[in-house]
Each structure stands twice: as C-alpha cells, then as structure tokens.
N, C-alpha and C positions, 0 to 999 in steps of 0.2 A: 504494500500500499504505499502510496505517495505520502510525504510529509505533509501536504497541503490537505489530504484526506484525514490525516490523524493527528489527534492533540498530542503533543510532546511537551510534557511540563518541564518549567524551568528547573533546574537542579543546581545546587550549591552546596559547599561543604565548609565546615569550619574547623580550624585547627588551633589549639591551645595545648599547654602543658598536661601531662598525666593528672586525673582527678584522684587526689587521696583518699576522698570520702568513699569510693567504691571499694577500696582495699579494707577500709575499717568494717564495712558491711559484709565482707567475706565472699564477695562476687568474683574477685579475681586474685590470684596469688601475687605477691609482691613483686614477683619478677616478670616484668612484661616482655622479655625477650631481647634478643640483639640480633636479629637475622640479617644476613647479607645476600642480597640478591645477585644471581649469576648475571654477568654481563650480556647484553643483547641488544641486537641493532636496532632498537626503536626508542622512541620518546614516550614517556609514559607521564601523566601528569593527573591530578586530584587525590581524593583521600577515600577509602573504603568505609562508608557510612553505614553502621549496622544498628537496627534497633531488635528489641527482643523482650520476652516476658518472662518474668520469675514465676516460681510454684504458688507465690501468694498474688500474682495478679498485678504486680508492679511492672511499669514498662522501664525499658533499660536503653540506653544509647552508646555505643563504642565508636571511636575513630581509629582506623589503622593506616599507617604509611604502607602503601601495596609495595614500593620499591624497597623496603627493608624488611616488612613483616612486623614491624614494632606497632603495638598497640598504644597509641597516643594518650587516650583518656576513656574511661568508662564513667557514666551518669545513670543515676536511679532516680526515676520519676514515681509518680502517685500511681496508687491502683487504678485500675481501668473500671472496676465495678462489675465485671461479669468473668467469667471463665473462659478464656481464649481457647481455641481450637486450632485456627491456622490464621496465617497472616502474609500480607503483602504490602511493601513500602512503594508508594506511587512516587513521592518525590521527599525533599528534605524535611517537609514539615506536615506530610500526609501518610496515614498507614492505615490500610483496611485489616481490619481483624473479625473473624466469625467466632461465635460463643459455641459452647457446646449444646446450646438449645437452638442451633440453625439461624441465628439472626446474624445480620452483618452490620459492624460499627465503623464509623470512620473517626480515627483518631487524629486530633488536631494538632501539632506540637508548636507552642509558641516560641521556645528558644531550647536548644541543644548546645550553647556556648560553654556556660561555666555551670549551668545546672539544667535541668531537664524539667521544663515546665510547659504543661497542656493548655492550649485555650479552649479545649472542649472535647468530649467524647458524645458522638451523635449516632443513634440507632438509624441506619438508612433504609434496612428492610427487617421486618420481623421475623420471615421464616423463610426456608428454602436455600439456605446457604450451608449445607452438611459436608462442604468439601473438607477433606483430610488434610490437603495443601493448596497452597494459594502461592502464585508469584506473577509479578509484573515485568514486562520487558522493556520498560522504558519508552515504546513506541506507540503506545496506544491499546495494548492488548494485555487484558487480564487472564491467566490461566489457573485452572483448577482441577483437581481428580476428586472425584466421589464414587465409591464401588468400582474402581478400574477405569471409570470413564474420564478422558480428557476432555474440558470444555473451555472454550475461549470467548472472552466479552469484549466488546468495545468500550473502553472509557473514553468520555468525550470532554471531561471537564479536570481540572487539578484538584476540586473540592466536589466529588460527586455527592449528589444530593439523594440519589436513589435510583429507580430502574429507568428514569429517562436519561440518565449520565453513565450508567453501566448497563448496557443493554446488547442487544443483537447476539444473542446467545447461540454459539455454534458447538454442537457436540462433534468433535473431531473423530474420535473413535474409542472403542472398547480395547481392554486389554493392557491398560496402563497400570499395572499393579507394580507400584514403585515405592521404595523406601524414603528417598527424597527426590525432591524437584525444585529447580531455580531456572530463572531465565539468565541468559549470557549475551542477549543481544536481541537484535528486531527479528521476533518470531523465532528464535533459537532457545532452546531449552537443554539442560544438562540434568541427568538423572542417575541414581543408585538403585540397585535392586537388592533385596535381602542375601542374594547368594553374592553379592559382591562386585557385579559389573558396573562399568560406568558407561552410560549411555548419552549420545548428543542427538538431538532432534532438530529438524528443520520442518517448520509448518508453512505450507505453501496451499494458501486458500484453505479448502477443507481437505487438503490431502497431506500425507506428512511422510517424512524420511528419517530413518534410524541409522546410526553409525556405532559401532562398538568401539570404543575408545580403548577400554581396558576389559577383558573378559572376567577378571576378578581382581581382589585386593581392595576393593572399596566398601567392604562390609562392616566396618567398624564405624562408619559415620551415620549419625541419626539426624543430623542436619546438614546442609549444602546450599552454599550461597556464593551469590558472585556481584560485585559491585560495577562490572565491566572490564574492559581492556584485556580479557582472557586471564583474569584472576579469579580463582576459585579457593573458597575457604570451606572446611570440613570440620565440624565439631565431632570429636569422638565421643563414645558411651563414656568415657572416664573423664569428660570435661575438657580436653585439651583442644585447642584450634589451631590446624594446620593449614598451610597455604601453598598453592599452586600457581604455576604460571604457564598458560597454553598458548605456544607463540602463535597459533591460526586456529580460531575457534570454528572456521568453515572448511577445514581440509578433511574431515571425518576421520582423523588419526590422533591416537593418544600418544605417538612417539615424539611428540615435540613439547610433551607436558614436563615442565621442570618439578621436581619434587624437593620440598624443604623439610622433610620428616625429622631431620636432626636439629633442627632449629625453628620450633614451632612458634606461632605468635605468643602462645601461653601454653604449658603443658598440662595445666588445668585450672579450673576456677570458671569455665564457662558453664554456669548451672541453668540458664535460662532454659525455659520449656519450648520456646521457638525463637527463630533467629531469621531476620530479613534484612537484605542489603538493598539500600537505595540503588536503582538502576543508574547506569551510564555515569557514576560519579568518578570513575577512572576511565581514563581513555587513552590508547596506545596506538601509536603509528610508526610503522617500519619506517627508517630512515630511506629516502630516496626509492621507495618501492610502492608508493601509493597507486602507480599506473599498473603495475603488476597486480596488486591486489583487486583493483577494479576489473582488469582483464580476466583474472581467474574467476572471480564472481560472476560476471558475465557470462562466461563461457560454460559455467556450470549450470545455467538456466536454459542452453540450448535445447530446442524441442518442446520447451513449455508452452501453452497456450494462455489466452486470457482466463481461462478458469482456475488456472494455476495460481493466479495472483488476486489480490483483494483491492484492484483499481476500481476506479469511477468510471472509466470511459470504455466501454466494450468494443465501439469502432475505431477509437482512436487512443492508443495508451503507449505510444512509444516515448514521450516524453516522461509519462509515469514510471515506465521501465528504467529509463535512463537514470531519474531521480532514486528510484528504489535501489538501484546498484551503487551509486555514489554515497547514498545515505548509509547503506550498510557497510561500505568500506570507510567510513569515517571521515569523508570528506565535510570541509566546513561551510557553513551557510547554506546548505540544501534547502531550508526552508524558504529561500528566495526563488526557489523552482516551483513549477506548477504543471498543470497538464498540457500547457501550451508549449510547442517545440522551441518557439520564440524566446520563452523564458531563460533557455541556456544562452542565448546571445545577450540578454539582459545581464544576467550572472557574468558572463565574462567581461562586459563593458564595467561592469560595477567593480570588479575586483582585478581588473587587468591582465587578463588572461585570454581576450577574444583575439584572434588572428586569421589571416587568410590562408597561410602556410605554414609549413614545419610542424608536421602531425606528430603526437606524442601518444604512446600507449595510455590508456586511459582518458584521452580526451574525448569530449563529446563532438559530434560531426553533424553540421546542419545543411539540410538541402532544401532547396526552393525552385519550382518548376519556372516561375517568373524571373528567375535570376537575381532576386532582391531581397534583401533581409531588412531595408530601412522602411519598409511598408507595414512593418509590426507584424509580419506573419512569415512563418516557415512551414513546409509541408511536411518534414520528417527530421528525425534525430536518432543517430545510433553512437555506438561507442567504438573506438579504436582498440583493438586487440593484439595487433601487430604491426610493425612498420619494418619497412626493408632496409637495408643496410644504407641504401643512398637516399632514402627518405621519399621515394618517388611512387611507392605503392603501400598499400594498406590492407590489412582486413577488419571487418567490423563484425559486431555481434548487437542486433536490435530489436526491439519487441515490436508487435504487430507488422511484422514483415510475412507476408502470407498468412496472416492470423496467428503467427507463433513466434518465438524467439528464434531467430536464425543467425548462422555466421555465414558470413560472405567467402567466397575464394579471394584470391589476391586480385586487386586491381588498381589501376593508374588513378589516383585520385584527381589529378588536375584536368583529365579529360572524361572519366566516367560519369555517369547519371547513378541515382542511388539504386539499392537492389530492388526497391519496389516502383521504379519509374517515377520519382517525386522530385525530379531534377537534378542538377548537378551539386557537388560540393561547394559551398560557398564560404564555409568558415569552421574553423577549431576552437574549442574551448578547454581549456585545462582547469581541472578542479584545484581547489585549494586545500591544502592539509598540512 
C-alpha cells in the first residue's frame, strides 16, 4: 500500500540516563550490560523504545541503544486498571492493549522522559478482541492472532477512537499457531514456534509468504519484539533480554543474523508479562547500497499482479508500486509521493535528484507519450534495476505492466519507448536515503 493510502504515525524517541528508580523496584538487575556491536557497512539511528506490563498491571517503558545493546533507562508507570492479555505499540505515546475479558484499550502516554506518566486509558471496544498476540507494523497495519488465525486491521489514526479507526478486518489465514509474533517492517512479521523455529512472513494483500530463518534454537523466548532496522529482541523464560541484528529482513535467510548471546541487554530482570516495541524507532541504511536494496525488492515482486498489493487504483498502480518499493527500502520523504506518476518528478525537483540522463540502479524512470513532463502529467513510472557499464542501456521493473509486475529486457533508454507503449524515457529520479 502506498504511504498516501496508509496512516504513518509520527515516531520519536527520548534519550536520558539510566533511571535508578526501576532498579530499586526490582524490575531490572543493576548491570545494564556493556554490549559491543559488530561492525557493519550501514548507518543506524534511533532508540529501541519498549513498553511492557508487569504482573500487577503497571505499565513500563525501557529505552535501549541498538548499536551497543545497552539499556539506557527503565521507567515504571501506573496500573492500567485491567488485566492485560496482548499489546501493540502504535507510536511513542500510544499503546493498544487487550484485556482478558476481550476489551480493547488505548493507553495514552503523556511523557516517558524522566518518568512514565499517562494522560489516559480509554476503552475503545467492549468485546471481540480475544487475540493472544498483537503487533503493529508502523505502516498502518495491526496484526493479531486468535485461535491460530492471523488477522489484519487498518489503523487510520494515531489515536484511534474505535472501529471507525481500526477496521477493514482481513482474515489472512489459519494455521498461525505461534509462540511469539512481532512486526519488523511494512507488512513483514517475525515469529517463533514452540519447537524453536524462527519464521519471517511477508503479507501481500490477502496472500502471505513464509521463510524459515532458523529451524531450531529459538524456543527459549516467550516474547519477541523489533523496533525496526533489522534489530530483534527476545526475552527468555529466565527474564533475560537478548539482542540480534538481521542484515537484511527481506532476504528470507537467517544466515546474516548476528547473535550477541554472550553479551545480552540484561541477563535477567525483564519480568514484564507483555513487551512491545514502538515500530520504526530504529532505522538502518546500508552505505551506498540503497539502489541495490530497491532493485532487489522490486525484482522480488516480479510476476505479482494488482491483487497481490493493497493499492488504491486497480487500473493505474505503477506509481503506487514505485512508492511501495521505495518506502520499504527506507527511502526518505516518500510521503511526498502518491498515485500520480508525475509525483516522482515533483520529488526529484524538491530534493535535487531530477535529471534527464545518467541512470542509476534504484532510480525511478518517467515516461510520457506527449514527450513533456512540464504539463503536470506523466504516463508511466518504473524502477531501474540494472545499468550497463557504459550507462546506455538499462533494465527496469514496473508495476501495472500488462496488469502485473514485470522486468524488462535490456534496452537503450535514449531511444526506446516504455515497456507498455507510454512514450519515451524523459527523466530519472534518484531516491534520497
């Protein structure tokens, strides 16, 4: 789904010194850990922001430096007033929590800076929320499981009031009997089983794809959470919190997951009954490889058609597909794009990446039959996935090409027309990242 069609809540994180008060209450051990991250060819920013609930119903907040694995602070707030069953964090000050009675509550956080203070706890549904797990992907989709059924909801407001803001319920499929569940990105989920398998899921419209990252070894975790950026946190049955870094959440492989089992965030002390990370508070970008990330993501979609995506426009979804790929790859400012192909020209002019030559992998390509983009219209957009050594030929992947995602053969961009007869190549726009 395009960012124009989804609500993407603002996210922020706050950093202060370790809160000594949490230590005195026995939530954490005195040793917050001194982990050292393995060097990687990427830049990561942000803070892992984690909410939780204690056995007595009190809300907690913890902040972790993802680069080192060090816990920065832990705060304990008031009781929620009901017995929590599942929770999902929408943004830095909004948490959804279900009760054992099947009600859904919105917990509003006033501050999590030096103390954890709530501005209110509002019941937004009296019944029907019997989910044993909840997680939010940060891109408008709330996921939950109940009785082995995976369900998806559209969240349209940062402070949802009820069914009018959490709706469009979709039953993805049965058979999701999972021990843990968390979202790691746009319609991307991570889960473990009782037997210890680590699975990743990609939800594509109403369809889904599962990859086995690890066949065993993850059975000790009773909570799994991710703040984004490929960082995963697992809470062990003994109360330890362990951290992991996945170099590529979209490759379907667990071979690139870095383990820090000898240097956990904390060896014990995480006694919360539930844990949930605010999504996308940590972002990572591989240095000088954004174009390759875009190309790989685009090529993974080749062969899919409109029904495989949650786009708005059945007959004209090329721009929504381009925005979808760019957004998933972590491109900046994709909220400036929309379902109009010409919005990519507007993006390029706004950020200085618009040009009429020198294509690069990851670029958007604009085509127009009347050979002019100054009239406020473009007929097609797709993405460059390969460039010849001399820069004269390219291969592209585009949505809504013969009603599906297609990859072109090599063509000379300066003389060829678009793969669907929408005119010649008129411009290239590079992503900002």
